[in-house]
C-alpha positions in Angstrom: 81.9 112.9 90.8 84.7 109.4 90.7 85.2 106.8 92.6 87.7 104.2 91.7 88.3 101.0 93.6 92.1 100.1 93.1 92.9 96.2 93.7 95.9 94.6 94.5 96.0 91.0 94.0 98.6 90.0 94.8 98.2 91.6 98.2 93.5 91.6 98.0 94.0 94.9 98.5 91.9 97.8 97.6 92.8 101.7 98.0 90.0 104.2 96.4 90.6 107.8 94.5 87.5 109.9 94.6 87.8 113.2 92.7 84.9 116.1 92.2 85.9 119.5 91.4 89.3 120.1 90.8 89.4 118.1 94.5 90.6 114.7 95.2 91.4 112.0 98.3 93.3 108.5 98.3 92.0 106.0 101.3 94.5 103.4 102.4 97.4 103.8 100.0 99.9 101.3 98.8 103.6 102.6 99.4 104.5 103.7 95.4 102.6 107.2 95.1 103.1 108.1 91.3 99.7 106.5 90.7 97.9 108.5 92.6 99.4 111.7 91.7 98.9 110.5 87.7 95.1 109.8 88.4 94.8 113.7 89.9 96.6 115.5 87.7 94.5 113.2 84.5 91.5 115.2 86.8 93.4 118.6 86.7 92.2 117.7 90.3 94.6 118.7 94.2 95.0 115.4 96.6 93.2 117.3 99.8 92.8 114.4 101.9 94.8 111.0 102.2 92.4 108.9 105.0 93.5 106.1 106.4 90.8 103.4 107.8 93.0 102.0 110.5 96.8 101.2 110.8 98.0 98.9 107.9 99.2 95.1 109.4 99.7 93.8 105.9 101.1 96.6 104.1 102.9 99.5 104.2 101.0 102.8 103.0 102.6 105.3 101.7 100.6 107.6 103.4 104.2 110.1 105.0 105.3 110.2 101.2 102.4 110.7 99.1 101.3 113.5 101.1 104.4 115.3 101.5 104.0 115.3 97.6 100.5 116.9 97.6 100.4 119.0 100.3 97.3 116.5 101.6 96.5 116.2 104.9 96.8 112.9 106.7 93.6 111.2 108.4 93.1 109.1 110.6 90.6 108.1 113.3 90.2 108.6 117.4 92.9 106.9 119.1 95.6 106.8 116.6 98.7 107.5 117.8 101.9 108.2 114.9 105.2 109.8 114.4 104.3 112.3 112.1 101.9 115.0 111.2 98.4 114.2 111.0 95.0 115.3 111.5 93.2 112.7 114.2 89.4 113.0 112.8 86.7 112.2 115.4 83.6 110.4 115.3 80.8 111.7 112.3 83.7 114.9 111.7 82.6 116.0 107.7 85.5 116.4 105.5 84.4 118.5 102.4 85.4 117.2 98.9 84.7 119.6 95.9 81.1 119.0 96.4 81.0 116.2 98.2 81.4 114.5 101.8 83.5 112.2 103.6 82.1 111.5 107.6 84.0 109.2 109.2 82.1 107.2 111.6 84.8 105.6 114.6 83.8 101.8 114.2 86.6 100.6 116.3 87.1 96.8 116.6 89.2 95.6 114.1 91.7 97.8 115.8 90.5 101.0 118.4 91.2 103.4 115.6 89.5 101.9 112.7 87.2 104.0 111.2 85.0 104.3 108.2 84.1 106.9 105.4 80.7 107.6 104.5 80.6 109.4 100.9 77.8 111.6 101.2 76.8 113.3 97.5 75.8 117.0 97.3 71.9 115.5 97.3 72.3 114.6 101.0 72.5 110.5 99.1 75.0 107.8 101.0 75.5 105.8 98.0 79.3 104.4 99.1 80.8 103.3 102.7 84.4 102.5 102.8 84.3 100.0 105.5 88.5 99.0 106.3 88.6 96.1 107.8 85.5 96.6 110.0 83.7 94.9 107.8 84.6 92.7 104.7 82.3 91.4 102.3 81.0 88.0 103.6 83.6 88.7 106.7 84.8 91.0 109.5 88.3 92.4 110.7 90.5 89.7 112.8 90.2 91.6 116.5 92.8 89.6 117.9 96.0 91.9 115.9 95.4 95.2 117.8 95.7 93.3 121.7 98.0 95.0 123.8 99.4 92.6 126.8 98.2 93.4 129.7 95.3 96.6 128.7 93.3 95.1 125.0 92.1 92.0 124.6 90.9 89.9 121.3 87.4 89.4 123.0 87.2 93.1 124.4 88.0 94.2 120.6 85.6 91.7 119.3 82.7 93.3 121.3 83.6 96.8 120.4 83.6 95.9 116.2 79.9 93.6 117.9 78.8 97.6 118.4 80.5 99.1 115.8 78.6 97.3 113.1 75.6 97.2 115.1 75.6 100.9 115.8 77.4 102.5 112.6 77.0 100.7 109.6 74.0 98.0 109.6 71.5 101.4 110.7 72.8 102.8 106.5 70.6 102.1 103.9 70.4 98.4 102.2 71.2 100.4 99.0 74.3 101.4 100.0 77.7 100.0 98.5 80.4 98.8 101.2 84.2 98.8 99.9 86.6 97.2 101.8 90.2 97.3 102.3 90.8 93.9 101.5 89.2 90.7 99.9 90.1 86.7 99.4 93.9 86.0 100.6 94.2 88.2 103.4 95.0 87.6 106.0 93.6 90.4 108.0 89.6 87.9 108.1 88.9 84.1 108.2 87.0 83.9 105.5 86.3 86.6 102.3 85.0 86.2 99.5 86.1 86.8 96.1 83.6 89.4 95.3 85.6 93.6 96.2 82.1 95.1 97.0 78.5 94.2 97.3 75.3 96.1 99.2 75.0 96.6 103.1 71.4 94.6 102.4 72.6 91.4 100.9 75.6 91.5 103.0 72.5 91.6 106.1 71.6 88.5 103.9 74.8 86.2 103.7 77.2 87.9 106.0 77.6 85.7 108.8 78.7 88.4 111.3 76.1 91.0 110.2 72.9 88.1 111.1 70.2 90.4 113.0 69.0 87.8 116.3 73.1 87.6 117.0 73.8 87.9 120.2 77.3 89.8 121.7 78.3 87.0 123.2 78.0 84.9 120.1 79.7 87.7 117.5 82.5 87.4 120.0 83.1 83.8 120.0 82.2 83.4 116.2 84.9 86.2 115.0 87.0 84.6 117.7 86.9 81.0 117.1 89.7 79.5 114.4 92.0 82.6 114.1 95.5 81.6 113.1 98.8 83.2 114.2 99.1 86.1 111.6 102.1 86.5 109.4 105.3 87.1 111.3 105.7 90.7 109.2 102.3 92.0 110.4 103.9 93.7 113.7 106.5 95.3 112.2 104.2 96.7 108.9 101.8 98.4 111.9 105.4 100.0 113.4 106.2 100.8 109.8 102.6 102.6 109.2 103.0 104.5 112.6 106.4 105.8 111.9 108.5 108.0 108.8 109.7 105.3 106.4 112.2 105.5 103.9 111.8 107.3 101.2 110.0 105.1 98.4 111.7 107.2 95.1 114.5 106.4 97.8 114.4 102.7 97.7 113.6 102.4 93.8 116.4 104.0 92.6 119.1 101.7 95.2 117.1 98.6 94.3 116.9 99.0 90.9 120.8 99.0 91.2 122.0 96.6 87.8 125.1 94.1 88.8 127.5 92.2 87.4 127.7 88.9 86.8 131.2 88.3 88.9 129.7 91.5 91.0 126.6 89.2 91.8 128.6 86.1 92.0 130.3 87.8 94.9 127.0 89.4 96.6 125.6 86.4 96.2 128.6 84.5 98.8 127.6 86.8 101.9 125.9 85.1 104.2 124.1 88.7 105.4 123.3 88.5 101.8 119.8 86.7 100.0 118.9 86.0 96.6 115.7 86.1 95.9 114.5 83.9 92.0 111.5 85.6 90.6 111.3 84.3 87.9 108.3 82.4 86.6 108.1 78.7 87.1 109.1 77.5 84.5 112.0 79.3 84.3 113.1 78.7 87.3 112.8 74.9 86.9 114.5 74.2 83.2 117.2 77.0 83.1 118.5 77.0 87.2 119.1 79.5 89.1 122.3 80.6 91.3 123.3 78.5 94.4 120.7 78.9 97.6 118.9 81.5 95.8 115.4 81.1 96.8 112.5 81.2 94.7 109.4 83.7 95.4 108.3 83.6 92.3 106.2 87.5 90.9 103.4 86.2 89.6 102.2 84.4 92.7 101.9 86.0 96.1 105.0 87.7 96.4 104.7 90.5 99.0 102.7 88.0 101.1 105.4 85.2 101.1 108.5 87.9 101.2 106.4 88.8 104.8 105.9 85.1 105.6 109.3 83.8 105.0 112.2 86.6 105.4 112.1 86.9 109.1 114.4 90.0 109.0 112.7 92.9 107.2 116.0 94.7 107.0 117.5 92.1 105.3 120.6 92.6 102.2 118.3 91.4 99.3 119.7 90.9 95.9 117.7 89.3 92.6 116.4 87.9 89.6 113.9 88.7 87.5 112.5 89.4 84.0 114.3 92.1 81.5 111.7 94.9 82.3 110.2 93.9 85.4 113.4 94.9 88.2 110.8 98.1 89.1 108.2 96.4 90.0 110.0 94.3 92.1 111.2 96.5 93.7 107.9 97.7 94.8 106.4 94.9 95.2 109.5 94.4 98.2 108.5 97.5 99.8 104.2 97.1 99.9 105.2 95.2 102.9 108.5 97.0 104.2 111.5 94.6 103.2 113.2 98.2 101.4 116.9 97.7 101.9 117.2 95.9 98.3 120.1 96.1 97.2 120.2 95.5 92.8 119.5 92.8 90.4 121.2 90.5 88.3 122.4 92.6 84.7 121.4 90.0 81.9 119.8 87.5 84.3 121.0 83.9 84.3 121.9 83.8 80.5 124.2 86.7 81.9 125.7 83.7 85.0 125.5 81.2 82.5 127.7 83.0 79.6 130.6 83.5 82.7 130.8 80.4 83.7 129.2 80.1 86.8 127.7 77.3 88.4 123.6 76.7 88.9 121.8 74.4 90.6 118.1 73.1 89.7 115.5 71.6 91.3 114.3 68.1 90.0 110.9 67.2 89.0 108.5 64.6 88.5 105.2 64.4 87.0 101.6 63.5 89.5 101.5 60.2 87.0 105.2 59.6 88.3 104.7 60.1 92.1 101.4 58.3 92.5 104.1 55.3 90.4 106.9 56.1 93.2 104.5 56.0 96.1 102.5 52.8 95.1 105.8 51.6 94.8 106.7 52.8 98.3 109.9 54.3 96.8 109.5 57.8 97.7 112.0 58.4 101.2 109.4 61.6 102.0 106.6 62.5 100.6 105.3 65.9 102.0 102.4 68.0 101.0 103.6 71.8 102.0 99.7 73.5 101.6 98.2 74.6 104.9 96.9 72.1 107.5 93.2 73.6 106.7 94.1 72.8 103.0 95.8 69.0 104.3 92.8 67.7 105.9 90.2 69.2 103.5 91.9 66.3 101.6 95.5 64.4 101.0 97.0 62.0 99.4 96.7 59.1 101.8 100.5 58.4 103.0 102.1 61.9 102.6 102.9 64.5 105.0 101.8 67.7 106.2 104.9 70.3 106.0 102.9 74.1 105.7 105.7 76.8 103.4 104.3 79.0 106.0 106.3 77.6 109.0 109.1 76.0 107.2 111.6 78.4 109.2 109.3 76.7 112.2 110.0 73.5 111.4 112.9 72.8 109.9 114.4 70.8 112.7 112.0 67.7 112.1 113.6 68.2 108.3 116.7 64.8 107.6 119.3 66.6 105.3 120.0 62.7 104.7 116.4 62.0 103.2 115.3 62.3 100.2 111.9 64.5 99.7 108.9 64.7 97.0 107.2 67.7 97.9 103.5 69.6 96.4 101.1 71.7 97.1 98.5 72.6 95.0 99.4 73.6 91.6 103.5 73.9 92.3 103.8 77.7 93.0 104.1 77.3 96.7 106.3 73.4 96.7 109.2 75.0 94.4 109.4 78.1 97.3 110.1 75.2 99.9 112.2 73.1 97.4 114.1 75.5 97.3 114.2 77.0 101.0 115.3 72.7 101.4 118.1 73.0 98.6 119.6 76.7 100.4 119.2 74.9 104.1 121.4 71.7 103.5 119.7 69.8 101.9 120.2 68.3 98.5 118.0 65.5 97.4 114.5 67.4 97.1 111.8 66.8 93.7 108.7 68.7 93.2 105.7 67.2 92.1 104.4 69.7 88.6 100.7 70.6 88.9 100.6 70.0 92.8 97.8 68.3 93.9 95.8 69.6 91.4 97.8 66.9 88.9 97.7 64.3 91.9 93.7 64.2 91.9 93.7 63.4 88.2 95.7 60.0 88.6 94.2 57.4 91.1 96.7 58.1 94.5 94.9 57.3 97.0 93.0 60.1 98.6 91.0 60.7 102.5 89.0 63.4 103.5 89.2 64.3 107.0 92.3 62.9 109.0 93.9 63.8 112.0 97.4 66.4 111.1 100.8 64.6 111.2 104.3 65.2 111.7 106.2 62.3 110.9 108.5 63.4 108.8 
């Protein structure tokens, strides 16, 4: 028996590959199919089932493509409705895979079809539970994503989740390993651990939601308090996961079309096309970029920021990339449903410059210089683009909060005639924000290199808690 957890840091997502005696299954696969097919080929195994714990909101799954390529059966839990053929599993239904069994446990609460999969080995032992978004390490799935107007409320879902945990998961042996679908950084929970698995026994001791003496009313209050608005792309991804989407191979073929500099320039000037610069912070800052391009570096939390910031899921996109990473970037766009990528700039920015085309740069200053100007009062508008929770925990006195997450909703507050000095925690998000400021007509924008982490090393005045302000 082989059980492999496949962690994707950008999405804080865990898929699973399980094989035994010539048969294999994949649980919660990402959009791309080749990695799973290659794993099965290496084991001389046939992928028999593709199990889904629920209809995911934070990424587009490749279950339809994977089933088409391998002949596997797609399995969802009770209450699932989709536009493709699948097996709707029943609570406690068993699925044989080689000499082992995967038992579907219906665990509604995060969504109504949410299910966990209990692995039973050939000796009848239960070493693993694949809990999807029902139970995370240190947290549980948020109960507000599947709310339906006029029927199911988030309190209803929270109540279902309480029952699922108490009746289906907590009675399992304390030494069983909990394998969830997400970890720290995912928006599918509130406060997940950075650990990607744990024993159920330890979770009973440390996870607030599994406290033995917790009442249902207390649980509902706990899991529904402090929920932030989910990213805007979540409903689109749910819709896509219920449908049949463009095949991943066709997306990759189109998206990796090389575009010469002259053609790229012509495309970049079209209003319906967005240019995304995916290079490193250093290359973006030092070499400059194409006028109007957004910086979303591939080595940061690329896919979630694409989903949060590009409001049209059908947006036409062309991109700038480090040589050799083009397919990776198109893949990562597709993981959150951005399938309309048209191609990339041949030779990158050096080729653009060789053709004599204009570039623009985001100015930057050090944390020391930022602190100096702050004390002298020579900055027009200093802005912290971190999340509100980060800002409230500690920030620079005199600096306002303008979270990157809500940049489009709040952009009317920005005065294009001011000079903005932006910082985040370490410099990634502030560059993203600065590039969007530039693309939207704010000519004077400067990034603070190293962000709040470096600012804290100066003697800049800090506060540990104030009410949020919007005095921009």
